[in-house]
VEXSEMAR-845961 format. One record per residue: x, y negated, z negated of N, C-alpha, C in turn. Coordinates in steps of 0.02 Angstrom, whole numbers, plus 50000, padded with zeros to 5 digits. Each point is the difference from the previous one (the first is absolute). Layout:
% residues N
XYZXYZXYZ/...
This chain:
% residues 403
516915009251243499465004950000499474998049948/499375000650019499454998049956499985004349937/499934996649943499925003649937499355003950001/500035006249974499385003949999500045005449946/499415002449983499955005849955499645005650037/500225006049988499715005950031499635003949945/499375001550012499605003549950500105007550003/499885003349945500015007249998499405002850040/500045006150024499435002950037499364999849959/499464997750031499354999749968499884994049956/500514996049987499934994349955499734993750035/499845000750064499734994250036499244999449993/499675004849967499275000149999499704993749970/500254998049942499734994049968500124993850043/500584999850032500164994350043499534999750060/499855005750029499545000250057499294998049979/499855000949935499354997749973500024992749979/500554996650016500094992849989500124998249927/500255004749961500214998349932500694996850004/500104994149968500614996150012500615001949958/499955005049957500565001849957500345006450023/500665000149995500405006150013500445001249939/499885005649967500385001549939500675003150019/500474999349954500685002250014500035007550016/499575003949969500005007250012499775002150069/499704995350037499765001650068500544998850053/500574997249981500514998050048500545005450006/500125002050063500525005050014500694996650003/500044994350034500644996550003499894992750018/500504996049984499994992850013500584998350046/499864996050051500514998350049500094992550004/500614997649983500204993050009499584995049961/499705002149945499564995649962500304998249933/500004993649984500174997649934499364997949963/500044999749935499414998049961499764993150022/499354999650013499694993850022499944999250075/500335004550038500004999550073499315001850030/499864997050057499455002350042500215006650033/499555004949998500175006650026499435002750044/500185004350046499505004050036499885006549962/499395002350001499825006349968499845005050056/500345005749998499925005250051499835006749968/499635004150038499865006749974500625004450008/499955006349980500595004349999500305001150070/499574999450051500245000950069500284993550030/499974994649961500264993650024499484995550032/499375002049999499474995850029499874993949956/499974994250033499894993749963499294999849972/499934997949936499354999849968499804993149975/500484996449973499834993549968500644996149988/499914993849978500574995749983499864996949931/500515000249958499914997449933500664997649970/500065000749934500634998249967500185005449950/500645000249983500295005749964500334997649935/499955004249948500354998749938500135006749964/500625002250001500175006549970499925000049925/499984994049969499964999649927499295001149975/499515000050045499305000649980499745007050016/499565002549957499675006450015499604999550065/499694994150010499684998650064500554997250045/500325004450038500624998250034499894995750062/499405000350028499854995850059499274998049997/499874994050026499324997450005499914997450071/499415000950027499884998650071499774992850010/500354996550046499774993550024499475001050054/500135004650046499555000750058500055007050030/499455002150031500005006250038500084998650075/500114993750018500124998150069500754998850010/500245001350060500704999150016500124992650015/499984996049947500064992750006500584997549958/500344994650021500544997349959499744997049935/500385000849947499834997149935500354993349995/499674994950025500304993450005499514994749975/500184993750010499594994549975499305000350031/499945001550063499355000450033499575005649969/500325005549982499645005549968499704997749934/500414996849958499754997949935499484994450006/500094995650048499504994850010499325003150017/500005004950045499375003250019499685003649941/500405003449960499745003549941499694995049951/500354994549987499754995049953499384996650027/499994998450063499424996750030499385004549993/500095006450011499435004649994499755000349928/500465000449953499805000249929499634993749980/500244994250023499694993749982499314999450032/499935002150063499344999950033499505004449962/500245005749977499565004549962499744996449938/500434996649963499774996449940499534994350017/500124996750055499554994650020499305002550013/499945006350022499345002950011499685002549936/500395000949947499755002849938499874994849946/500384994550001499994995249944499654993750021/499544997749958499694993450009500454994949966/500384996350040500494995449972499674994249962/499364998850011499664994849962499875002349928/499985006649990499865002849934500635002249963/500505002150039500595003349970500634997950038/500504997849964500644998450033500585003849969/499855005949972500515004449973499835007150021/500445003250038499845006650026500645003150028/499965006550014500585003650028500014999150076/500584998050025500094999250072500305006350032/500465003249966500345005950027500015005349945/499755006050017499945005449952500435006050021/500644998650010500515005250011499805005050054/500025006549985499875005150050499314999350032/499514997549963499334999350027499974994950057/500494995550003500064995250055500605001650044/500245006249995500565002450041500634995849991/500084997549938500614996549980500235003149933/500255006150002500165003649938500504996349957/499824999549935500434996749952499924992549995/499524997150038499914992850002499324998249970/500004995749949499394997449970500024992450007/499434997150022499954992750004499324997949973/500014995749949499394997549969499974992450007/499414997550016499914992850005499684997349936/500294994749974499714996349944499974992650021/499424998050023499914993150025500514998650055/500454995249989500484998150052500665003849997/500035005049957500635003749992499915007450017/500535002950028500025007150014500515003249952/499815005549969500455003849957500145006750033/500645001550010500215006150034500335004849952/499895006550013500375005349966500295004650054/500635001849991500335004850044500185006149957/499645005450012500045005849955500535005050020/500254999650061500465005150026500614996750033/500525004050009500614997450030499894997750072/499625004050038499874998250069499614993650007/499524998949956499624993750000500444994349977/500405001249948500434994749973500504997650052/500225004550044500484998150052499704995050049/499334999650003499664995450046499724993949964/500214999049938499714994949957500004993150032/500564997750023500054993250026499554999050060/500005004850045499594999650060499255000049983/499805004449955499295000549982499774993849962/500424997449955499814993949963499924994150047/500454999450049499944994550048499375000650042/499875006050024499415001150043499354998749962/499945002749940499374999249964499904992849978/500564996549987499944992949985499734996150060/500265001650059499774996750061499265001650015/499825006349994499335002250020499464997649952/500184998749937499504997949951500034992649984/500514996550026500114993049982500054999149924/500305004849967500054999849927500464994449978/499824997049943500434994949971500655003049974/499965006249978500605003449976499915007550001/500565003650009500005007349998500465002149943/499735003849953500355001849939500065007649995/500575002349975500115007349994499915002349928/499625005649992499935003349935500185007450007/500595001350024500235006950008500335002449936/499605000249946500265002049935499625006049973/499895004950045499605005949983500465006149992/499785004649957500425005849983500175004350060/499545000350049500105004650057500644998350039/500234993849996500614998150035500625003849974/499985001949937500575003749972500095006650037/499445003250019500045006450036500294999050070/500004993850024500274998450066500724997549995/500264999749940500684997349991500034992550003/499444996749985499954992750005499934996849931/500314994349990499904996149940499394995550008/499764997349945499444995350003500224993650036/499514996850033500144993750034499394995449993/500114994149972499464995249990500264993150020/499584996350037500214993250017499674997450063/500184993950018499724996750059500325002850063/499595001850049500245002450064499934994750055/499504995549990499874995150053499564994549970/500154993850018499574994449979500074998349927/499444997749971500004997549931499935005849950/500254998749940499895004749945499284999249975/499675005449982499334999449973500034996849930/499464996649980499984997549931499965005849950/500094998449936499975005349950499325003450000/499474996250012499335002950007499684997450063/499745004550041499634998150060499265000849985/499614994950014499275000749993499725002750066/499665005749996499705003050059499245000149992/499675001250055499275000650001499825007150019/499595003349960499805006850014499255000649990/499645001150055499275000249998499724993849964/500344994450012499824993549973500134999349925/500335004849969500284999049933500704997250007/500224996449949500674997150000500445004149952/500575002250025500455004149959500714997450007/500354999949944500714998149999500425006350005/500504999850044500415005950013500744998349991/500355004249963500724999349990500355004850049/500184997450058500315004450051500735001449984/500304996249955500715000949984500115005449947/499535000649952500115004749945499435004949991/499454999150035499425004349989500085007050027/499525004349983500015006950025499945000050076/500305005150030499995000750073500244993550032/499594996950043500204993550027499674994349963/499665001449945499694994749961499295001749977/499615003250044499305001549984499825006650032/499545003649968499765006450029499484998450053/500264998350059499554998350056499585005950021/500245006049988499615005950020499355000849961/499924996349945499405000449959499504994450016/500144995950049499574994250013499265002050010/499885004850044499315002050014499695003749940/500415003649963499755003449940499814995149945/500374994549994499824995049950499294997450012/499854998650063499334997550017499475005549990/500155006150020499525005549995499845001549927/500525000549958499905001749930499604994649964/500144993650015499634994649968499265000450018/499845001650063499305000650020499675006049965/500365005649997499725005949968499854998749926/500464996749966499904998649929499454994949989/499924995450046499444995349994499345003849996/499925005150042499395003949999499935004149937/500545003249978499965004449942499924996249935/500234993749997499944996049939499374995849998/499644999750055499394995950002499515002349947/499764995349961499505001749949500295001649932/500665000849996500315001449935500044993549959/499935000449935500094994049958500714997450008/500084993450004500664997250012500505001849946/499745001149939500465001549945500315006950006/499715004350043500255006950004500395001350064/500034995350046500315001150065500754998849995/500395005449994500724999549995500335004650050/500484997250037500385003850050500734999849979/500315005850002500715000649983500405001350064/500444995350016500435000550060500705002149977/500155006550010500635002949976500524999750055/500614998249983500534998550049499764994250043/499784994749966499654994550034500454995850044/500655000349989500494996150037499794992649997/499904996650057499864992949998499254998550004/499585005049985499294998849990499574999750061/500215003050056499604999750060499305002849991/499955006149975499345003049988499614995749949/500334997549950499664996149948499694993750027/500354996550044499734993950029499365001550038/500015005050042499415001850040499425001949954/500145004249951499475002649957499704994449958/500424995849970499754994649958499614994950040/500214998850062499654995150042499315002450020/499945006550013499365002850024499545001649941/500295001949943499615002049941500094994749946/499584994950002500104994149957499965001649926/499645005349981499915001649929500515005149975/500405002750044500475005349980500644997049971/500295003849954500664998349973500505005150026/500564997550026500505004450031500644999849958/500215005949977500625000649961500555002250048/500524995950005500585001650042500535003249956/500195006150016500515003749962500605001450045/500594997749979500605001250040500614999849953/500535003450020500615000049960500424993850011/499864996250052500414994250018499684993549977/500364996449957499754993549977499954995050059/500505000250044499994995550057499395001350045/499855006450011499425001650042499364997649967/499945000849934499404997749965499934992550002/500564996449995499964992750005499754997950069/500225003650051499774998550067499275002150008/499795005449968499295001950001499584994649968/500234997249944499644994649967499954993950047/500564998450033500004994350046499525001250058/499975006150025499555001550055499274999649979/499845002349940499314999349977499834992749988/500484996149975499894992849992499884996650067/500395001950049499954997150067499325001250031/499675005449979499345001850027499444998849950/500144995849950499494997849951499695005749961/500405005149984499725005549960500465002149944/500474995749980500475001849947499655001549934/499454996549986499665001049936499675006849996/499945003550056499715006749999500545005450001/500624997849989500555004750001500335000749932/500285005949989500425001349941500645003350026/500564998849966500645002150026500395003849946/500125006450014500315004449950500655002850029/500554998649964500655002650021500145006649964/500185005150038500175006349968500025005750049/500275005649976500025006250039499295002750007/499805001550061499305002050013499815006249959/500425005049999499845006249964499924998749925/500444995949972499984998549929499374996049983/499854994950039499434995749986499345003950009/499955004150051499395003950010499895004949942/500535003049976499925004549942499784996149939/500264993949991499794995849944499264998350006/499784998150061499294998550010499575006149985/500245005950022499625006149985499945001149925/500544999249964499995001249928499584994849964/499944994050029499594994749971499265000750018/499845004850043499315001150020499744994950050/500444996750036499794995150050499725003550061/499584996450038499735002750062499884994350049/499985001750064499964995050053499495002050052/499714995050033499535001350054500355002350063/500614997750010500385002150060500744999549983/500385004650030500735000049993500315000850069/500504995950013500385000450063500705002549982/500215005350034500685002649992500364999450066/500484995550003500404999150061500745000449982/500225006049981500695000749974500524999550054/500624998849980500565000450048500095007150023/500435001050048500125006750027500295004549945/499655005549987500255004949951500455005350032/499965000850066500385005250034500414996850055/500665000449994500454997150050500335005350044/499955006349979500305005550038499625006449986/500095004950043499655006449992500135003149932/500614999149974500185002949936499624996949941/499674994350012499644996649946499255001250002/499765004150046499285000950008499685002649936/500295005249970499695003049941499944995049943/500544996549985499994995149946499554994150017/500004998050063499574994550021499265001749993/499815006050019499315002149993499795000249927/500455001949956499854999849928499864992849978/500404995450026499884993049984499334997550024/499815001850062499354998050026499445003149959/500085006349981499485003249960499924996649932/500564998649967499984997149933499664993150001/500184995850048499724993350001499265000150018/499805004550044499295000650018499605003149943/500295004749964499675002949942499854994749948/500494995849985499894994649953499454995350024/500004998550065499494995450027499315003049994/499925006450017499345003149995499744999849928/500455000949952499795000049930499794993049976/500244994950035499854993149980499394997050036/499715003750046499434997350038499345001049963/499584994950004499325000549974499595004650046/499445002649975499555003650045499814995750059/499995002950059499874996450063500574995350019/500575000749967500584995850016500325002050065/500434995650026500325001050065500765000349991/500305005150029500735000550003500224999050072/500444995150011500324998950065500735001949991/500215005350034500675002749987500385001050065/500644998449999500415000250061500645003949989/500275002550055500685002650004500324997250063/500604997249993500374997550058500605004450016/500025006049970500555004750012499885003850065/500424998950049499915003350064500055007549997/500395002749952500085007249995499395003449968/499544996149972499395002649969499444999350051/499745005650024499464999850049499354997849969/499524998050042499354998049975499665005749962/500085006250025499695005749966500345001349933/500654999449997500365000949936499764994849949/499944993850023499794994749954499295001149976/499545001950045499315001249979499975005849950/500405005250011500025005649954500224997849930/500514995849997500254997649936499474995849964/499654995850037499474996049969499435004449975/499835005250039499505004949978500225003449935/500635002049997500255003349939499984995349940/500154993650012499984995149946499284999249974/499524999650046499304999449979499775006149961/500215005950023499825006249966500285000149929/500644998349993500315000049933499694994749955/499774994650029499674994749961499275001649985/499765005650029499305002149992499514994650024/500174997350059499574995150031499805002550069/499354999750015499775001450068500064993650040/500245000550062500114994050040499865001550073/499774995050035499895000350072500514995650036/500235002350057500394995650044499504996250043/499994993449994499534996150040500354996450058/500675000150000500364997150057500725002549999/500285000850060500715001450008500324994050035/500574997949974500324993950024500695001650029/500224995750044500675000850029500304993050011/500574999850033500354993750010499634995650051/500134993549995499674995150043500185001350073/499584997550045500065001550071500644997150032/500314995149968500634997450026500595004549980/499855005549964500495005249985499775006450035/500005000050067499695005550037500345006749987/499605005350008500235006949991500105003050069/500615002050015500145003150065499805007349997/499565002150046499735006849998500555005350003/500514998750038500555004850007500475000049940/499884995449953500464998949944499604999649936/499785005849974499574999949940500334996749940/500654999649999500354996749944499814992649995/499744997150054499814993049998499364998749960/499645005349983499414999349956500235001449928/500184994749966500295000949933499534997849944/499554995350013499574997349946499345003849999/499865003149943499385003649989499634996849942/499354999150007499604997349945499335003549995/499765000749938499355002949987499604995249955/499374999050017499544996449956499545005349970/500055001049935499625005349965499504996949951/499405002650000499484997949953499895005649949/500094998249936499895004849946499265000749989/499785006349993499285001449992499794999349927/
């Protein structure tokens, strides 16, 4: 008998609106299903609604593969991957960029599956038990479809613990990637550590924002004396924003601030690779501590970029996370020169765009700075947002000009 879950009365509404998650509280009963199994989803009367996978250990007890009555087999996954790859081919100029997201989980109707391309290598993440159960098949297919030199796994993310999964890192197919892969992004050269770096190695979702912010700052810094043009890149990681800004603004000095010495060394290498190392400074330290020190020293900057890690990992952390966002933005507003620019981001999916904007407004108010929003930013187009799945819009950014 086919494994299936039966929903409670009225709990099919989100599913009928094509939302791919089914929470444990929406399920009336489970029939013949083990964790990780492919299951049919039925309403309370037994009417078939969708097909997905099940995991009793997760609060999100089921995720939808398809709303069509189709087998979940190799042909199904090949078709899904082919569509995702075709979409990227229409979005990405491969002559300019050879590092981008190929598969964006639910947004590409492959829940729990992340695939990023770095030159000749594919890096995969399997975030859920149902996705992990298809690991070998998906790795083989994506290797074939991309002609990748190697397929590497970086399933070492905290969310796997909620699925009852341990971390998994290593070669899935082909060659192992080198310690550093040189990629091309908008014709800049960047070194990426796919084995130990954040996420799969690089914040690919910021690619378009790196270019946009560099152009905006070029305009705002035009005409300023070279001795006064200073940009502070907080949570700089491996210096992506810094490379773009220093390359476009030849007279600007960019300070990279990060808690990781390894990340700063890679930021230095990336600036050197793009002939702008002499315009960079590298500061190791806790962002909150260093910004308070700069404030107490009376320092000020023409522009500050805040691209912090996720402050909110669960609903229970929203209040504390919002305090963190307010505190860091308050410090930044106090450190900006008149007419300075703040570029600030949140990658916390539980924090809505409106919540984030409100926190930034409160920070400006407490800092006694008037500011305009001159742009709103989001994730790059290879990280599509599924309209039926608002959770897929996780990256929020504001470009603010202090008056």
